[in-house]
C-alpha positions in Angstrom: -6.9 -33.9 -6.8 -6.6 -30.8 -9.0 -3.4 -28.8 -8.7 -5.1 -25.6 -7.7 -6.7 -27.4 -4.8 -3.3 -28.7 -3.7 -1.8 -25.2 -4.0 -4.7 -23.7 -2.0 -4.4 -26.3 0.7 -0.6 -25.8 0.9 -1.0 -22.0 1.1 -3.6 -22.3 3.9 -1.3 -24.7 5.8 1.7 -22.5 5.6 -0.2 -19.4 6.7 -1.6 -21.4 9.6 1.9 -22.4 10.6 3.0 -18.8 10.6 0.0 -17.7 12.7 0.7 -20.6 15.1 4.3 -19.5 15.4 3.3 -16.1 16.6 1.6 -17.5 19.7 3.3 -20.8 20.2 6.9 -19.7 20.0 6.9 -18.0 23.4 5.2 -21.0 24.9 7.5 -23.6 23.3 10.7 -21.6 24.0 10.0 -19.6 27.2 13.7 -18.6 27.6 14.3 -15.3 25.8 17.9 -16.0 24.8 17.0 -19.3 23.0 14.0 -17.7 21.4 16.2 -15.0 20.0 18.5 -17.7 18.6 15.5 -19.2 16.7 14.5 -15.8 15.4 18.0 -15.0 14.3 18.2 -18.4 12.5 15.0 -17.5 10.6 16.5 -14.2 9.5 19.7 -15.9 8.6 17.7 -18.2 6.3 16.4 -15.2 4.4 19.9 -13.7 4.2 21.4 -16.9 2.9 18.7 -17.4 0.3 19.0 -13.9 -1.0 22.8 -14.1 -1.3 22.5 -17.5 -3.0 20.8 -15.7 -6.0 24.1 -13.9 -6.8 26.8 -16.2 -5.5 25.0 -19.5 -6.2 22.6 -19.2 -9.2 24.3 -16.3 -11.1 27.9 -17.4 -10.3 28.9 -13.8 -9.3 31.1 -13.4 -6.2 29.7 -10.7 -3.8 31.2 -10.2 -0.4 29.3 -7.0 0.4 25.9 -8.5 1.3 26.1 -6.9 4.7 25.6 -3.5 3.0 22.2 -4.5 1.6 21.1 -6.1 4.9 22.2 -2.9 6.8 20.3 -0.6 4.4 17.2 -2.7 5.0 17.7 -2.7 8.7 18.0 1.1 8.9 15.2 1.8 6.4 12.9 -0.7 8.2 13.8 0.7 11.6 13.1 4.3 10.5 9.7 3.4 8.8 8.5 1.1 11.6 9.5 3.5 14.4 7.9 6.5 12.6 4.6 4.7 12.1 4.7 3.4 15.7 5.2 7.0 16.8 2.3 8.2 14.6 0.1 5.6 16.2 0.7 7.2 19.6 3.6 4.9 20.6 1.5 2.1 22.1 3.3 0.5 25.1 2.7 -3.1 23.8 3.7 -4.3 20.4 0.4 -6.0 19.6 0.0 -8.5 16.8 -2.8 -6.4 15.3 -0.7 -3.3 15.1 2.1 -5.2 13.4 0.0 -5.5 10.2 0.1 -1.7 9.9 3.8 -1.4 10.6 5.7 -4.4 9.4 4.5 -4.6 5.8 5.3 -0.9 4.9 8.8 -1.2 6.6 9.6 -4.4 4.7 8.5 -2.9 1.4 10.5 0.3 1.9 13.6 -1.7 3.0 13.3 -3.9 -0.1 12.9 -1.0 -2.5 15.8 1.0 -1.0 18.2 -2.0 -1.0 17.0 -3.0 -4.5 17.8 0.4 -5.9 21.3 0.2 -4.6 21.5 -3.4 -5.8 20.7 -2.0 -9.3 23.6 0.5 -9.1 26.0 -2.1 -7.8 24.9 -4.6 -10.4 26.0 -2.4 -13.2 29.8 -3.0 -12.5 29.1 -6.8 -12.7 28.7 -6.3 -16.5 32.4 -5.7 -16.8 33.9 -7.2 -13.6 34.1 -10.8 -12.4 35.7 -12.8 -9.7 38.1 -11.0 -7.3 37.5 -7.6 -8.9 33.7 -7.8 -8.4 34.3 -9.0 -4.9 36.4 -5.9 -4.1 33.7 -3.6 -5.5 31.0 -5.2 -3.4 33.2 -5.2 -0.3 34.0 -1.5 -0.8 30.2 -0.7 -1.1 29.5 -2.4 2.2 32.3 -0.6 4.0 31.4 2.8 2.5 27.8 2.3 3.7 29.0 1.3 7.2 31.6 4.0 7.6 29.3 6.8 6.3 26.8 6.1 9.1 29.4 5.4 11.7 31.3 8.7 11.1 28.2 10.9 10.6 27.3 13.6 13.1 23.9 15.3 13.7 25.8 18.5 14.3 26.5 19.0 10.6 24.8 21.8 8.7 21.1 21.1 7.9 20.4 19.9 4.4 23.7 18.1 4.1 24.1 14.4 3.7 26.2 14.3 6.9 23.3 15.8 8.8 20.8 13.4 7.3 22.9 10.4 8.1 23.6 11.8 11.6 19.9 11.4 12.4 20.6 7.6 12.3 22.7 7.8 15.5 26.2 7.5 14.1 28.4 5.0 16.0 25.9 4.9 18.9 23.2 3.4 16.6 19.6 4.3 15.7 17.1 3.9 18.5 13.9 5.5 17.0 12.8 9.1 16.6 13.0 9.7 20.4 15.9 7.3 21.0 13.6 5.0 23.1 14.2 2.0 21.0 13.0 0.6 17.7 9.5 -0.7 17.5 9.8 -4.5 17.7 6.7 -5.9 15.9 8.3 -8.7 14.0 7.3 -11.8 16.0 7.0 -15.4 15.0 4.4 -14.8 12.3 6.5 -12.4 10.3 9.8 -14.2 10.8 8.4 -17.7 10.0 6.3 -16.3 7.2 9.3 -14.4 5.8 11.5 -17.5 5.9 8.8 -19.6 4.2 8.1 -17.0 1.6 11.8 -16.7 0.8 12.1 -20.5 0.4 9.2 -20.5 -2.0 10.5 -17.6 -4.1 14.0 -19.0 -4.2 12.7 -22.4 -5.2 10.5 -21.0 -8.0 13.3 -18.8 -9.3 15.7 -21.7 -9.4 13.5 -24.1 -11.3 12.0 -21.5 -13.6 13.3 -20.5 -17.1 14.9 -17.5 -15.4 16.9 -19.7 -13.1 18.0 -21.9 -15.9 19.2 -18.9 -17.9 21.2 -17.7 -14.9 22.9 -21.1 -14.5 23.7 -21.0 -18.2 25.4 -17.6 -17.8 27.3 -19.0 -14.9 28.6 -22.0 -16.8 29.4 -20.2 -20.1 28.4 -16.6 -20.7 29.4 -16.6 -24.4 27.4 -19.8 -25.2 24.4 -18.5 -23.2 24.4 -15.2 -25.0 24.6 -17.0 -28.3 21.3 -18.7 -27.7 19.5 -15.5 -26.7 20.2 -15.0 -23.0 20.8 -11.3 -22.3 23.8 -11.1 -19.8 23.0 -7.5 -18.9 19.4 -8.1 -18.0 20.0 -11.3 -16.0 23.1 -10.1 -14.1 21.6 -6.8 -13.0 18.3 -8.4 -12.2 20.0 -11.0 -10.0 21.7 -8.2 -8.0 18.4 -6.4 -7.6 16.6 -9.5 -6.4 19.4 -10.5 -4.0 19.6 -6.9 -2.7 15.9 -6.8 -2.1 16.0 -10.1 -0.2 18.8 -8.7 1.9 16.9 -5.5 2.6 13.8 -7.5 3.7 16.0 -9.6 6.0 17.5 -6.4 7.5 14.0 -5.0 8.2 13.0 -8.2 10.0 16.3 -8.2 11.9 15.8 -4.6 13.1 12.2 -5.2 14.3 12.8 -8.7 15.7 10.8 -9.4 18.8 13.0 -9.8 21.9 16.0 -8.5 19.9 18.2 -5.4 20.4 16.1 -2.3 20.0 18.8 -0.4 18.2 20.6 -0.7 14.8 24.3 -0.1 14.9 26.6 0.2 11.9 29.2 -2.2 13.3 26.6 -5.0 13.1 27.1 -5.0 9.3 30.8 -5.4 9.0 32.9 -7.8 7.0 32.4 -10.6 9.5 28.6 -10.3 8.8 29.2 -10.8 5.0 31.7 -13.6 5.7 29.1 -15.5 7.7 26.6 -15.0 4.9 29.1 -16.4 2.3 29.8 -19.3 4.6 26.1 -20.2 4.8 25.9 -20.4 1.0 29.1 -22.2 0.4 28.7 -24.6 3.2 25.2 -25.8 2.1 26.1 -25.7 -1.6 26.1 -22.8 -4.0 22.9 -22.8 -5.9 21.0 -25.1 -3.5 18.0 -23.7 -1.8 18.1 -26.5 0.8 21.8 -25.9 1.3 21.2 -22.2 2.0 18.5 -22.9 4.5 20.7 -25.5 6.4 23.8 -23.3 6.1 22.0 -20.3 7.6 20.7 -22.3 10.5 24.0 -24.1 11.1 26.1 -20.9 11.1 23.7 -19.1 13.4 23.6 -21.9 15.9 27.4 -22.4 15.7 27.9 -18.7 16.5 25.7 -19.0 19.5 27.5 -22.1 20.8 30.9 -20.3 20.5 29.4 -17.4 22.4 28.3 -19.7 25.2 31.7 -21.5 25.3 33.4 -18.1 25.7 31.3 -17.6 28.9 32.6 -20.8 30.6 34.6 -20.2 33.7 37.6 -22.2 32.3 37.5 -20.2 29.1 37.3 -16.9 30.9 40.2 -17.9 33.1 42.2 -18.8 30.1 41.4 -15.5 28.5 42.5 -13.6 31.5 45.8 -15.4 31.4 46.2 -14.7 27.7 44.6 -11.2 27.2 46.1 -10.9 23.7 44.1 -13.9 22.4 41.0 -12.7 20.5 38.4 -15.5 20.6 36.2 -13.8 18.0 39.1 -13.7 15.6 39.8 -17.3 16.4 36.2 -18.1 15.2 37.1 -16.7 11.8 40.2 -18.9 11.7 38.0 -22.0 12.5 35.5 -21.0 9.8 38.3 -20.6 7.3 39.7 -24.0 8.2 36.3 -25.6 7.8 35.8 -24.0 4.4 39.3 -25.2 3.3 38.5 -28.8 4.4 35.1 -28.6 2.8 36.5 -27.3 -0.5 39.0 -30.2 -0.5 36.5 -33.0 0.5 33.3 -31.6 -1.0 34.1 -28.8 -3.4 30.4 -28.2 -4.3 29.2 -28.0 -0.6 27.0 -30.4 1.3 24.2 -30.5 -1.2 26.1 -29.2 -4.3 23.3 -27.8 -6.4 20.8 -30.6 -5.5 17.8 -30.3 -3.1 16.5 -32.4 -0.3 13.2 -32.9 -2.2 14.9 -33.1 -5.6 18.0 -35.2 -5.3 18.5 -35.9 -9.0 21.3 -34.0 -10.6 20.3 -30.9 -12.5 21.0 -30.6 -16.2 24.6 -29.4 -16.6 25.5 -29.9 -13.0 28.9 -31.4 -12.4 29.5 -34.3 -10.1 30.7 -33.3 -6.6 
């Protein structure tokens, strides 16, 4: 069978799966809480795949991915809610209306996050390792604190007044503070995850991906054979940031989700979870990023459910100084330490489920 027929059949099948998810997801998972968990896992896949471009393929160490996701969330929420309001604020978030609202919000979120990714990628030309990590962390915290401390009472025309329209510490809930338009249902979330996997896969096994891996292993040798470090490093930041922005837009408009976007959602713990997804699955592995995103999301939910057990609540009342959320970070750190000792390259290393042979230049785990 010709390759173009195979590609066409695969495309039709994947689109059909996304369409089916829009209508089948509420039927298969009638419980809203568990349906939200599935939707969050799909968004986490997009987040992990986007961060994997920088931390896995390019070998840079960014711990500020929450900033890009947050920018995408706020941008997507503003655009989606504005269009929703312009349409007359329909009471039901219909699937038909979503095609007029979700695509513009995703594009805007990706462009805004990508622009800041370009600016943040410039320091990567001179900084590496811990120093680059500090810069990316500072960027994410500056973004979060600028919104959290802004006030709409500031003089008009100032940056503080503009940021104050985003709700400050209370969060953004739409133009009239009635909640963000939640049009991103199963079709957009499943479709976004599938498209992210395809893009990440094509990037990794393209000439561009091989050049990135060459820079990661030995920048001097890669530059000697014609690979431009400036172009590839900055481009990797832009692509990763755009992916994070798209994930943020989907997260903000997620059906059955919280109809507000708050700055504290995108704190250091958010970035730490994203890094854990990438490292756990295997830096540079598309399959590993997918499995890592799903695993971390489900694990977080299990921990939340365990905290609601009567025995755990009773223990918490007896020991009020014990912060179980902080304990979660300790558990994650311990898991990462054990993983780095037993499996330094992660679960998959740089290999894939459907491509288990070792890649050229990949070291044994």
